[in-house]
MOPAC internal coordinates of N, CA, C and O (Angstrom, degrees):
PM7 1SCF
backbone

  N    0.0000 0     0.00 0     0.00 0    0    0    0
  C    1.4476 1     0.00 0     0.00 0    1    0    0
  C    1.5288 1   108.00 1     0.00 0    2    1    0
  O    1.2310 1   120.81 1   -46.36 1    3    2    1
  N    1.3060 1   116.05 1   133.64 1    3    2    1
  C    1.4596 1   122.91 1   175.53 1    5    3    2
  C    1.5198 1   107.12 1  -112.07 1    6    5    3
  O    1.2310 1   120.80 1   -51.65 1    7    6    5
  N    1.3352 1   116.07 1   128.35 1    7    6    5
  C    1.4635 1   121.67 1  -179.23 1    9    7    6
  C    1.5217 1   110.14 1  -122.60 1   10    9    7
  O    1.2310 1   120.50 1   -34.77 1   11   10    9
  N    1.3265 1   116.65 1   145.23 1   11   10    9
  C    1.4656 1   120.69 1   175.57 1   13   11   10
  C    1.5209 1   111.17 1   -61.28 1   14   13   11
  O    1.2310 1   120.47 1   145.47 1   15   14   13
  N    1.3300 1   116.71 1   -34.53 1   15   14   13
  C    1.4608 1   122.97 1   178.99 1   17   15   14
  C    1.5178 1   107.80 1  -133.89 1   18   17   15
  O    1.2310 1   120.92 1   -34.26 1   19   18   17
  N    1.3430 1   115.86 1   145.74 1   19   18   17
  C    1.4578 1   119.88 1  -179.46 1   21   19   18
  C    1.5242 1   108.91 1  -145.39 1   22   21   19
  O    1.2310 1   119.48 1   -53.88 1   23   22   21
  N    1.3301 1   118.60 1   126.12 1   23   22   21
  C    1.4608 1   120.20 1  -179.85 1   25   23   22
  C    1.5289 1   113.38 1   -59.96 1   26   25   23
  O    1.2310 1   119.80 1   158.49 1   27   26   25
  N    1.3190 1   117.99 1   -21.51 1   27   26   25
  C    1.4685 1   120.59 1   176.33 1   29   27   26
  C    1.5274 1   111.27 1   -64.65 1   30   29   27
  O    1.2310 1   120.74 1   156.03 1   31   30   29
  N    1.3407 1   116.19 1   -23.97 1   31   30   29
  C    1.4658 1   121.16 1  -178.87 1   33   31   30
  C    1.5225 1   112.45 1   -88.25 1   34   33   31
  O    1.2310 1   119.78 1  -179.59 1   35   34   33
  N    1.3088 1   118.02 1     0.41 1   35   34   33
  C    1.4609 1   122.21 1  -179.42 1   37   35   34
  C    1.5154 1   110.74 1   128.38 1   38   37   35
  O    1.2310 1   121.59 1   -19.78 1   39   38   37
  N    1.3159 1   114.57 1   160.22 1   39   38   37
  C    1.4688 1   120.52 1  -177.87 1   41   39   38
  C    1.5262 1   111.21 1   -71.13 1   42   41   39
  O    1.2310 1   121.41 1   -31.38 1   43   42   41
  N    1.3096 1   114.90 1   148.62 1   43   42   41
  C    1.4614 1   121.39 1   176.57 1   45   43   42
  C    1.5184 1   108.34 1  -157.18 1   46   45   43
  O    1.2310 1   120.76 1   -16.67 1   47   46   45
  N    1.3143 1   116.14 1   163.33 1   47   46   45
  C    1.4622 1   119.48 1   169.85 1   49   47   46
  C    1.5115 1   107.38 1  -119.37 1   50   49   47
  O    1.2310 1   122.07 1   -25.70 1   51   50   49
  N    1.3072 1   113.65 1   154.30 1   51   50   49
  C    1.4619 1   120.06 1  -179.44 1   53   51   50
  C    1.5227 1   108.24 1  -135.16 1   54   53   51
  O    1.2310 1   120.97 1   -36.50 1   55   54   53
  N    1.3177 1   115.75 1   143.50 1   55   54   53
  C    1.4597 1   120.96 1  -179.74 1   57   55   54
  C    1.5233 1   108.45 1  -129.44 1   58   57   55
  O    1.2310 1   121.44 1   -38.19 1   59   58   57
  N    1.3342 1   114.86 1   141.81 1   59   58   57
  C    1.4573 1   120.76 1   173.62 1   61   59   58
  C    1.5270 1   107.92 1  -139.68 1   62   61   59
  O    1.2310 1   120.77 1   -11.81 1   63   62   61
  N    1.3041 1   116.14 1   168.19 1   63   62   61
  C    1.4617 1   121.46 1  -179.93 1   65   63   62
  C    1.5279 1   110.21 1   -59.71 1   66   65   63
  O    1.2310 1   121.04 1   -44.53 1   67   66   65
  N    1.3289 1   115.61 1   135.47 1   67   66   65
  C    1.4662 1   121.03 1   179.40 1   69   67   66
  C    1.5232 1   109.26 1   -81.17 1   70   69   67
  O    1.2310 1   120.63 1   -82.42 1   71   70   69
  N    1.3246 1   116.41 1    97.58 1   71   70   69
  C    1.4631 1   121.01 1   178.83 1   73   71   70
  C    1.5258 1   109.31 1  -154.58 1   74   73   71
  O    1.2310 1   121.26 1   -29.94 1   75   74   73
  N    1.3233 1   115.20 1   150.06 1   75   74   73
  C    1.4647 1   120.15 1   179.22 1   77   75   74
  C    1.5255 1   110.14 1   -67.90 1   78   77   75
  O    1.2310 1   120.59 1   136.20 1   79   78   77
  N    1.3149 1   116.48 1   -43.80 1   79   78   77
  C    1.4640 1   121.27 1  -179.95 1   81   79   78
  C    1.5270 1   110.17 1   -96.93 1   82   81   79
  O    1.2310 1   120.72 1   -27.47 1   83   82   81
  N    1.3168 1   116.23 1   152.53 1   83   82   81
  C    1.4593 1   121.22 1   178.68 1   85   83   82
  C    1.5294 1   110.31 1   -62.45 1   86   85   83
  O    1.2310 1   120.82 1   -19.87 1   87   86   85
  N    1.3325 1   116.03 1   160.13 1   87   86   85
  C    1.4697 1   123.54 1  -171.43 1   89   87   86
  C    1.5318 1   113.48 1   -55.88 1   90   89   87
  O    1.2310 1   121.19 1   -60.34 1   91   90   89
  N    1.3148 1   115.33 1   119.66 1   91   90   89
  C    1.4715 1   122.89 1   177.68 1   93   91   90
  C    1.5319 1   111.05 1   -56.46 1   94   93   91
  O    1.2310 1   120.61 1   141.68 1   95   94   93
  N    1.3324 1   116.44 1   -38.32 1   95   94   93
  C    1.4715 1   119.27 1  -176.48 1   97   95   94
  C    1.5302 1   112.67 1   -68.23 1   98   97   95
  O    1.2310 1   120.35 1   165.28 1   99   98   97
  N    1.3362 1   116.93 1   -14.72 1   99   98   97
  C    1.4637 1   120.26 1   179.55 1  101   99   98
  C    1.5252 1   113.17 1  -101.25 1  102  101   99
  O    1.2310 1   120.28 1  -169.67 1  103  102  101
  N    1.3372 1   117.07 1    10.33 1  103  102  101
  C    1.4632 1   118.55 1   178.79 1  105  103  102
  C    1.5206 1   109.69 1   -68.69 1  106  105  103
  O    1.2310 1   121.42 1   -31.79 1  107  106  105
  N    1.2992 1   114.89 1   148.21 1  107  106  105
  C    1.4617 1   122.89 1   178.36 1  109  107  106
  C    1.5334 1   113.11 1    64.57 1  110  109  107
  O    1.2310 1   120.34 1  -156.28 1  111  110  109
  N    1.3457 1   116.95 1    23.72 1  111  110  109
  C    1.4638 1   121.78 1   174.38 1  113  111  110
  C    1.5306 1   108.30 1  -116.45 1  114  113  111
  O    1.2310 1   120.63 1   -53.04 1  115  114  113
  N    1.3161 1   116.41 1   126.96 1  115  114  113
  C    1.4655 1   121.01 1   178.26 1  117  115  114
  C    1.5281 1   109.78 1   -79.71 1  118  117  115
  O    1.2310 1   120.50 1    -9.33 1  119  118  117
  N    1.3216 1   116.66 1   170.67 1  119  118  117
  C    1.4676 1   120.84 1   175.18 1  121  119  118
  C    1.5268 1   109.83 1   -60.39 1  122  121  119
  O    1.2310 1   120.19 1   142.16 1  123  122  121
  N    1.3234 1   117.25 1   -37.84 1  123  122  121
  C    1.4678 1   120.31 1   176.81 1  125  123  122
  C    1.5240 1   110.98 1   -64.60 1  126  125  123
  O    1.2310 1   119.90 1   136.18 1  127  126  125
  N    1.3447 1   117.80 1   -43.82 1  127  126  125
  C    1.4701 1   121.54 1   177.25 1  129  127  126
  C    1.5234 1   111.00 1   -59.10 1  130  129  127
  O    1.2310 1   120.68 1   134.86 1  131  130  129
  N    1.3314 1   116.30 1   -45.14 1  131  130  129
  C    1.4650 1   121.36 1  -179.09 1  133  131  130
  C    1.5227 1   110.88 1   -61.99 1  134  133  131
  O    1.2310 1   120.11 1   137.17 1  135  134  133
  N    1.3248 1   117.40 1   -42.83 1  135  134  133
  C    1.4660 1   121.42 1   178.88 1  137  135  134
  C    1.5282 1   110.57 1   -62.79 1  138  137  135
  O    1.2310 1   120.25 1   138.41 1  139  138  137
  N    1.3355 1   117.13 1   -41.59 1  139  138  137
  C    1.4614 1   120.94 1   178.62 1  141  139  138
  C    1.5233 1   111.71 1   -63.17 1  142  141  139
  O    1.2310 1   120.25 1   147.29 1  143  142  141
  N    1.3351 1   117.12 1   -32.71 1  143  142  141
  C    1.4629 1   121.99 1   179.87 1  145  143  142
  C    1.5290 1   112.47 1   -87.12 1  146  145  143
  O    1.2310 1   120.14 1   176.05 1  147  146  145
  N    1.3341 1   117.33 1    -3.95 1  147  146  145
  C    1.4596 1   120.97 1  -179.58 1  149  147  146
  C    1.5206 1   113.86 1    74.89 1  150  149  147
  O    1.2310 1   120.28 1  -157.92 1  151  150  149
  N    1.3342 1   117.08 1    22.08 1  151  150  149
  C    1.4684 1   121.73 1   179.13 1  153  151  150
  C    1.5230 1   108.13 1   -93.09 1  154  153  151
  O    1.2310 1   120.91 1   -63.08 1  155  154  153
  N    1.3266 1   115.87 1   116.92 1  155  154  153
  C    1.4632 1   120.94 1   179.46 1  157  155  154
  C    1.5165 1   108.87 1   -91.83 1  158  157  155
  O    1.2310 1   120.59 1   -43.99 1  159  158  157
  N    1.3185 1   116.48 1   136.01 1  159  158  157
  C    1.4610 1   121.16 1  -179.46 1  161  159  158
  C    1.5116 1   111.78 1  -112.34 1  162  161  159
  O    1.2310 1   121.24 1    -7.98 1  163  162  161
  N    1.3333 1   115.24 1   172.02 1  163  162  161
  C    1.4572 1   121.23 1   177.02 1  165  163  162
  C    1.5238 1   110.82 1   -64.16 1  166  165  163
  O    1.2310 1   120.82 1   -28.30 1  167  166  165
  N    1.3282 1   116.04 1   151.70 1  167  166  165
  C    1.4602 1   121.23 1   169.17 1  169  167  166
  C    1.5273 1   107.60 1   -83.13 1  170  169  167
  O    1.2310 1   120.08 1   -13.19 1  171  170  169
  N    1.3174 1   117.45 1   166.81 1  171  170  169
  C    1.4657 1   120.15 1   179.62 1  173  171  170
  C    1.5335 1   110.34 1   -64.25 1  174  173  171
  O    1.2310 1   119.72 1   142.21 1  175  174  173
  N    1.3295 1   118.13 1   -37.79 1  175  174  173
  C    1.4648 1   120.52 1   177.31 1  177  175  174
  C    1.5284 1   110.71 1   -62.34 1  178  177  175
  O    1.2310 1   120.19 1   134.80 1  179  178  177
  N    1.3224 1   117.24 1   -45.20 1  179  178  177
  C    1.4691 1   120.87 1   179.35 1  181  179  178
  C    1.5225 1   111.12 1   -61.79 1  182  181  179
  O    1.2310 1   120.22 1   139.16 1  183  182  181
  N    1.3283 1   117.19 1   -40.84 1  183  182  181
  C    1.4632 1   120.31 1  -179.78 1  185  183  182
  C    1.5225 1   111.12 1   -65.96 1  186  185  183
  O    1.2310 1   119.97 1   139.80 1  187  186  185
  N    1.3243 1   117.66 1   -40.20 1  187  186  185
  C    1.4645 1   120.62 1   179.00 1  189  187  186
  C    1.5296 1   111.27 1   -68.14 1  190  189  187
  O    1.2310 1   119.98 1   141.58 1  191  190  189
  N    1.3235 1   117.64 1   -38.42 1  191  190  189
  C    1.4685 1   120.42 1   176.08 1  193  191  190
  C    1.5274 1   110.88 1   -66.95 1  194  193  191
  O    1.2310 1   120.27 1   143.12 1  195  194  193
  N    1.3360 1   117.08 1   -36.88 1  195  194  193
  C    1.4636 1   121.05 1   175.94 1  197  195  194
  C    1.5257 1   110.12 1   -62.54 1  198  197  195
  O    1.2310 1   120.35 1   138.31 1  199  198  197
  N    1.3203 1   116.95 1   -41.69 1  199  198  197
  C    1.4731 1   121.51 1   177.21 1  201  199  198
  C    1.5246 1   110.51 1   -58.83 1  202  201  199
  O    1.2310 1   120.50 1   132.85 1  203  202  201
  N    1.3181 1   116.64 1   -47.15 1  203  202  201
  C    1.4625 1   121.04 1  -179.28 1  205  203  202
  C    1.5252 1   110.97 1   -61.86 1  206  205  203
  O    1.2310 1   120.24 1   132.65 1  207  206  205
  N    1.3234 1   117.14 1   -47.35 1  207  206  205
  C    1.4685 1   120.85 1  -179.67 1  209  207  206
  C    1.5259 1   110.86 1   -62.20 1  210  209  207
  O    1.2310 1   120.46 1   136.74 1  211  210  209
  N    1.3326 1   116.72 1   -43.26 1  211  210  209
  C    1.4635 1   120.40 1   179.92 1  213  211  210
  C    1.5298 1   110.88 1   -64.37 1  214  213  211
  O    1.2310 1   120.29 1   137.04 1  215  214  213
  N    1.3136 1   117.06 1   -42.96 1  215  214  213
  C    1.4637 1   120.89 1  -179.84 1  217  215  214
  C    1.5317 1   111.04 1   -64.21 1  218  217  215
  O    1.2310 1   120.05 1   135.64 1  219  218  217
  N    1.3170 1   117.52 1   -44.36 1  219  218  217
  C    1.4655 1   120.41 1  -179.89 1  221  219  218
  C    1.5279 1   111.81 1   -64.16 1  222  221  219
  O    1.2310 1   120.43 1   146.74 1  223  222  221
  N    1.3318 1   116.79 1   -33.26 1  223  222  221
  C    1.4662 1   121.01 1  -179.13 1  225  223  222
  C    1.5247 1   113.11 1   -81.86 1  226  225  223
  O    1.2310 1   119.92 1   150.47 1  227  226  225
  N    1.3380 1   117.76 1   -29.53 1  227  226  225
  C    1.4695 1   119.97 1  -169.95 1  229  227  226
  C    1.5272 1   115.02 1  -125.09 1  230  229  227
  O    1.2310 1   119.71 1   167.26 1  231  230  229
  N    1.3157 1   118.15 1   -12.74 1  231  230  229
  C    1.4642 1   123.23 1  -173.87 1  233  231  230
  C    1.5352 1   110.99 1    60.10 1  234  233  231
  O    1.2310 1   120.80 1  -150.31 1  235  234  233
  N    1.3297 1   116.07 1    29.69 1  235  234  233
  C    1.4653 1   122.92 1   178.73 1  237  235  234
  C    1.5337 1   107.89 1  -134.88 1  238  237  235
  O    1.2310 1   120.75 1    -3.63 1  239  238  237
  N    1.3324 1   116.18 1   176.37 1  239  238  237
  C    1.4592 1   120.83 1  -175.89 1  241  239  238
  C    1.5196 1   111.81 1  -121.75 1  242  241  239
  O    1.2310 1   121.15 1   -21.85 1  243  242  241
  N    1.3221 1   115.40 1   158.15 1  243  242  241
  C    1.4593 1   123.18 1   175.00 1  245  243  242
  C    1.5273 1   109.44 1   -88.07 1  246  245  243
  O    1.2310 1   121.08 1   -17.96 1  247  246  245
  N    1.3149 1   115.55 1   162.04 1  247  246  245
  C    1.4693 1   122.10 1   173.11 1  249  247  246
  C    1.5190 1   113.36 1    52.13 1  250  249  247
  O    1.2310 1   120.96 1  -124.49 1  251  250  249
  N    1.3259 1   115.78 1    55.51 1  251  250  249
  C    1.4650 1   119.58 1   178.12 1  253  251  250
  C    1.5326 1   111.38 1   -82.69 1  254  253  251
  O    1.2310 1   119.79 1   158.83 1  255  254  253
  N    1.3321 1   118.01 1   -21.17 1  255  254  253
  C    1.4719 1   120.71 1   177.20 1  257  255  254
  C    1.5237 1   113.04 1  -123.81 1  258  257  255
  O    1.2310 1   119.86 1   167.43 1  259  258  257
  N    1.3298 1   117.87 1   -12.57 1  259  258  257
  C    1.4657 1   121.52 1   177.90 1  261  259  258
  C    1.5238 1   109.17 1  -124.44 1  262  261  259
  O    1.2310 1   120.94 1     0.43 1  263  262  261
  N    1.3186 1   115.80 1  -179.57 1  263  262  261
  C    1.4632 1   122.93 1  -178.35 1  265  263  262
  C    1.5249 1   108.18 1  -128.59 1  266  265  263
  O    1.2310 1   120.33 1   -49.33 1  267  266  265
  N    1.3397 1   116.97 1   130.67 1  267  266  265
  C    1.4633 1   119.61 1   175.67 1  269  267  266
  C    1.5247 1   109.64 1   -83.68 1  270  269  267
  O    1.2310 1   121.06 1   -59.68 1  271  270  269
  N    1.3187 1   115.58 1   120.32 1  271  270  269
  C    1.4579 1   122.69 1   172.86 1  273  271  270
  C    1.5265 1   107.01 1   -81.99 1  274  273  271
  O    1.2310 1   120.14 1   -64.76 1  275  274  273
  N    1.3061 1   117.34 1   115.24 1  275  274  273
  C    1.4734 1   121.80 1  -177.20 1  277  275  274
  C    1.5274 1   108.79 1   -87.26 1  278  277  275
  O    1.2310 1   121.05 1  -108.10 1  279  278  277
  N    1.3277 1   115.60 1    71.90 1  279  278  277
  C    1.4596 1   121.65 1  -172.72 1  281  279  278
  C    1.5216 1   113.32 1   -69.93 1  282  281  279
  O    1.2310 1   119.95 1   173.20 1  283  282  281
  N    1.3312 1   117.71 1    -6.80 1  283  282  281
  C    1.4606 1   121.11 1   174.61 1  285  283  282
  C    1.5174 1   112.91 1   -82.63 1  286  285  283
  O    1.2310 1   119.83 1  -179.07 1  287  286  285
  N    1.3235 1   117.92 1     0.93 1  287  286  285
  C    1.4712 1   122.88 1   179.93 1  289  287  286
  C    1.5241 1   110.25 1  -130.63 1  290  289  287
  O    1.2310 1   120.94 1   -32.47 1  291  290  289
  N    1.3274 1   115.81 1   147.53 1  291  290  289
  C    1.4726 1   122.70 1   173.56 1  293  291  290
  C    1.5218 1   108.72 1  -144.94 1  294  293  291
  O    1.2310 1   120.62 1   -32.70 1  295  294  293
  N    1.3259 1   116.43 1   147.30 1  295  294  293
  C    1.4613 1   117.84 1   172.70 1  297  295  294
  C    1.5279 1   108.49 1   -87.17 1  298  297  295
  O    1.2310 1   120.26 1    -0.05 1  299  298  297
  N    1.3249 1   117.12 1   179.95 1  299  298  297
  C    1.4669 1   120.82 1  -175.24 1  301  299  298
  C    1.5269 1   112.81 1   -63.58 1  302  301  299
  O    1.2310 1   120.08 1   158.20 1  303  302  301
  N    1.3311 1   117.45 1   -21.80 1  303  302  301
  C    1.4540 1   121.49 1   177.47 1  305  303  302
  C    1.5201 1   113.54 1   -91.52 1  306  305  303
  O    1.2310 1   120.30 1  -178.46 1  307  306  305
  N    1.3383 1   117.03 1     1.54 1  307  306  305
  C    1.4582 1   121.52 1   179.77 1  309  307  306
  C    1.5140 1   114.27 1    91.24 1  310  309  307
  O    1.2310 1   119.93 1   178.68 1  311  310  309
  N    1.3397 1   117.74 1    -1.32 1  311  310  309
  C    1.4630 1   120.63 1   179.94 1  313  311  310
  C    1.5223 1   110.77 1   -71.87 1  314  313  311
  O    1.2310 1   121.22 1   -28.87 1  315  314  313
  N    1.3284 1   115.28 1   151.13 1  315  314  313
  C    1.4606 1   122.77 1  -172.33 1  317  315  314
  C    1.5299 1   109.65 1  -115.15 1  318  317  315
  O    1.2310 1   120.05 1   -49.02 1  319  318  317
  N    1.3389 1   117.51 1   130.98 1  319  318  317
  C    1.4652 1   119.43 1   178.02 1  321  319  318
  C    1.5246 1   111.64 1   -75.40 1  322  321  319
  O    1.2310 1   121.15 1   -27.09 1  323  322  321
  N    1.3109 1   115.40 1   152.91 1  323  322  321
  C    1.4589 1   120.96 1   171.65 1  325  323  322
  C    1.5209 1   107.88 1  -138.47 1  326  325  323
  O    1.2310 1   120.97 1   -28.81 1  327  326  325
  N    1.3271 1   115.75 1   151.19 1  327  326  325
  C    1.4628 1   121.69 1  -172.28 1  329  327  326
  C    1.5205 1   109.41 1  -132.10 1  330  329  327
  O    1.2310 1   120.96 1   -39.12 1  331  330  329
  N    1.3328 1   115.78 1   140.88 1  331  330  329
  C    1.4657 1   120.97 1   179.01 1  333  331  330
  C    1.5184 1   109.77 1  -159.10 1  334  333  331
  O    1.2310 1   121.26 1   -16.36 1  335  334  333
  N    1.3279 1   115.20 1   163.64 1  335  334  333
  C    1.4676 1   122.27 1   174.40 1  337  335  334
  C    1.5151 1   107.71 1   -90.52 1  338  337  335
  O    1.2310 1   120.23 1   -53.47 1  339  338  337
  N    1.3287 1   117.17 1   126.53 1  339  338  337
  C    1.4608 1   121.76 1   179.11 1  341  339  338
  C    1.5185 1   107.53 1  -111.22 1  342  341  339
  O    1.2310 1   120.50 1   -75.91 1  343  342  341
  N    1.3216 1   116.64 1   104.09 1  343  342  341
  C    1.4662 1   121.32 1  -171.38 1  345  343  342
  C    1.5298 1   112.89 1   -65.76 1  346  345  343
  O    1.2310 1   119.65 1   146.63 1  347  346  345
  N    1.3256 1   118.27 1   -33.37 1  347  346  345
  C    1.4709 1   119.22 1  -178.26 1  349  347  346
  C    1.5277 1   112.20 1   -64.03 1  350  349  347
  O    1.2310 1   120.49 1   141.71 1  351  350  349
  N    1.3181 1   116.68 1   -38.29 1  351  350  349
  C    1.4644 1   119.18 1   178.06 1  353  351  350
  C    1.5283 1   111.26 1   -94.73 1  354  353  351
  O    1.2310 1   121.15 1   177.84 1  355  354  353
  N    1.3399 1   115.41 1    -2.16 1  355  354  353
  C    1.4637 1   121.95 1  -179.61 1  357  355  354
  C    1.5233 1   111.37 1    52.26 1  358  357  355
  O    1.2310 1   121.49 1  -130.97 1  359  358  357
  N    1.3324 1   114.75 1    49.03 1  359  358  357
  C    1.4554 1   118.91 1  -179.31 1  361  359  358
  C    1.5119 1   113.11 1  -151.10 1  362  361  359
  O    1.2310 1   121.61 1   -19.35 1  363  362  361
  N    1.3027 1   114.53 1   160.65 1  363  362  361
  C    1.4542 1   121.78 1   173.49 1  365  363  362
  C    1.5212 1   106.99 1   -83.06 1  366  365  363
  O    1.2310 1   120.46 1   -50.38 1  367  366  365
  N    1.3093 1   116.73 1   129.62 1  367  366  365
  C    1.4638 1   121.66 1  -177.07 1  369  367  366
  C    1.5207 1   110.88 1  -111.99 1  370  369  367
  O    1.2310 1   120.93 1   -38.27 1  371  370  369
  N    1.3230 1   115.82 1   141.73 1  371  370  369
  C    1.4594 1   122.84 1   171.53 1  373  371  370
  C    1.5201 1   106.33 1  -115.39 1  374  373  371
  O    1.2310 1   120.90 1   -53.65 1  375  374  373
  N    1.3080 1   115.89 1   126.35 1  375  374  373
  C    1.4553 1   122.62 1  -179.21 1  377  375  374
  C    1.5252 1   107.18 1  -128.92 1  378  377  375
  O    1.2310 1   120.12 1    -1.75 1  379  378  377
  N    1.3090 1   117.37 1   178.25 1  379  378  377
  C    1.4644 1   122.05 1  -178.23 1  381  379  378
  C    1.5187 1   109.75 1  -134.00 1  382  381  379
  O    1.2310 1   120.91 1   -30.76 1  383  382  381
  N    1.3231 1   115.86 1   149.24 1  383  382  381
  C    1.4638 1   120.84 1   175.77 1  385  383  382
  C    1.5233 1   108.64 1  -144.35 1  386  385  383
  O    1.2310 1   121.34 1   -16.19 1  387  386  385
  N    1.3121 1   115.04 1   163.81 1  387  386  385
  C    1.4543 1   120.08 1   177.24 1  389  387  386
  C    1.5220 1   110.91 1   -69.72 1  390  389  387
  O    1.2310 1   119.70 1   -23.63 1  391  390  389
  N    1.3256 1   118.18 1   156.37 1  391  390  389
  C    1.4631 1   121.45 1  -177.60 1  393  391  390
  C    1.5255 1   113.80 1   -65.57 1  394  393  391
  O    1.2310 1   120.07 1   163.26 1  395  394  393
  N    1.3269 1   117.47 1   -16.74 1  395  394  393
  C    1.4603 1   121.15 1   177.97 1  397  395  394
  C    1.5225 1   113.74 1   -97.42 1  398  397  395
  O    1.2310 1   120.09 1   175.51 1  399  398  397
  N    1.3350 1   117.42 1    -4.49 1  399  398  397
  C    1.4716 1   120.85 1  -178.81 1  401  399  398
  C    1.5244 1   110.66 1   -67.31 1  402  401  399
  O    1.2310 1   121.56 1   -41.54 1  403  402  401
  N    1.3366 1   114.62 1   138.46 1  403  402  401
  C    1.4664 1   119.78 1   177.03 1  405  403  402
  C    1.5137 1   109.27 1  -155.07 1  406  405  403
  O    1.2310 1   121.12 1   -32.10 1  407  406  405
  N    1.3305 1   115.47 1   147.90 1  407  406  405
  C    1.4594 1   122.57 1   171.88 1  409  407  406
  C    1.5228 1   108.13 1  -164.79 1  410  409  407
  O    1.2310 1   120.58 1    -5.65 1  411  410  409
  N    1.3277 1   116.50 1   174.35 1  411  410  409
  C    1.4653 1   120.88 1  -175.23 1  413  411  410
  C    1.5235 1   113.71 1   -64.80 1  414  413  411
  O    1.2310 1   119.88 1   152.15 1  415  414  413
  N    1.3342 1   117.83 1   -27.85 1  415  414  413
  C    1.4657 1   120.64 1  -177.92 1  417  415  414
  C    1.5210 1   113.58 1   -89.77 1  418  417  415
  O    1.2310 1   119.72 1   163.11 1  419  418  417
  N    1.3174 1   118.15 1   -16.89 1  419  418  417
  C    1.4584 1   123.42 1  -178.43 1  421  419  418
  C    1.5256 1   108.20 1   -93.07 1  422  421  419
  O    1.2310 1   120.58 1   -68.03 1  423  422  421
  N    1.3434 1   116.49 1   111.97 1  423  422  421
  C    1.4679 1   120.65 1  -171.75 1  425  423  422
  C    1.5187 1   110.67 1  -139.59 1  426  425  423
  O    1.2310 1   120.66 1   -42.23 1  427  426  425
  N    1.3055 1   116.34 1   137.77 1  427  426  425
  C    1.4679 1   120.41 1   175.43 1  429  427  426
  C    1.5238 1   109.79 1   -82.28 1  430  429  427
  O    1.2310 1   121.11 1   -28.30 1  431  430  429
  N    1.3151 1   115.48 1   151.70 1  431  430  429
  C    1.4649 1   122.23 1   168.35 1  433  431  430
  C    1.5242 1   105.22 1   -99.39 1  434  433  431
  O    1.2310 1   120.57 1   -72.79 1  435  434  433
  N    1.3332 1   116.51 1   107.21 1  435  434  433
  C    1.4591 1   120.71 1  -179.35 1  437  435  434
  C    1.5225 1   109.44 1   -59.73 1  438  437  435
  O    1.2310 1   120.64 1   -43.34 1  439  438  437
  N    1.3316 1   116.37 1   136.66 1  439  438  437
  C    1.4615 1   121.59 1  -174.42 1  441  439  438
  C    1.5238 1   110.94 1  -124.69 1  442  441  439
  O    1.2310 1   121.49 1   -38.58 1  443  442  441
  N    1.3184 1   114.75 1   141.42 1  443  442  441
  C    1.4595 1   122.45 1   171.54 1  445  443  442
  C    1.5177 1   105.93 1  -118.23 1  446  445  443
  O    1.2310 1   120.25 1   -48.76 1  447  446  445
  N    1.3175 1   117.12 1   131.24 1  447  446  445
  C    1.4626 1   119.19 1  -177.98 1  449  447  446
  C    1.5237 1   110.59 1  -131.88 1  450  449  447
  O    1.2310 1   121.66 1   -25.37 1  451  450  449
  N    1.3313 1   114.42 1   154.63 1  451  450  449
  C    1.4592 1   122.19 1   177.13 1  453  451  450
  C    1.5225 1   107.80 1  -136.11 1  454  453  451
  O    1.2310 1   120.63 1   -50.17 1  455  454  453
  N    1.3236 1   116.40 1   129.83 1  455  454  453
  C    1.4658 1   120.22 1   175.07 1  457  455  454
  C    1.5188 1   108.97 1   -74.09 1  458  457  455
  O    1.2310 1   120.74 1   -41.04 1  459  458  457
  N    1.3182 1   116.19 1   138.96 1  459  458  457
  C    1.4579 1   121.36 1   179.57 1  461  459  458
  C    1.5229 1   109.41 1   -95.71 1  462  461  459
  O    1.2310 1   120.48 1   -31.51 1  463  462  461
  N    1.3376 1   116.69 1   148.49 1  463  462  461
  C    1.4632 1   119.08 1  -179.84 1  465  463  462
  C    1.5254 1   111.40 1   -63.47 1  466  465  463
  O    1.2310 1   121.11 1   -32.10 1  467  466  465
  N    1.3122 1   115.49 1   147.90 1  467  466  465
  C    1.4583 1   121.48 1   177.57 1  469  467  466
  C    1.5226 1   109.63 1   -70.42 1  470  469  467
  O    1.2310 1   120.57 1   -38.57 1  471  470  469
  N    1.3181 1   116.51 1   141.43 1  471  470  469
  C    1.4673 1   120.95 1   176.37 1  473  471  470
  C    1.5267 1   109.20 1   -70.10 1  474  473  471
  O    1.2310 1   120.88 1   -35.87 1  475  474  473
  N    1.3173 1   115.92 1   144.13 1  475  474  473
  C    1.4763 1   120.64 1  -178.68 1  477  475  474
  C    1.5082 1   111.68 1   -79.20 1  478  477  475
  O    1.2310 1   120.10 1   180.00 1  479  478  477

């Protein structure tokens, strides 16, 4: 797995829009489209941690009608993970799609990140 950011490389914080569903403005944009536009998205680890934090704070889930495209992550074949809440199985699902896949429900959560200084 290749990630835009990795905690093994040092501490950082990441921020994305506070919303239950992934960003409307990023609908119908593939991971390739997002990269061409310079839009950085969450990694799959960041999205799963966001799910946990949201659930602990609200007792509810993210992406109940849309799917977050985790464009900050790719597998060795270039495939991109996506994450969503699947109510029938009552679980958070991680799936994969090609880097050119796009549709109205598949949306990236745009991310801004800052590396934190190393502790002395």
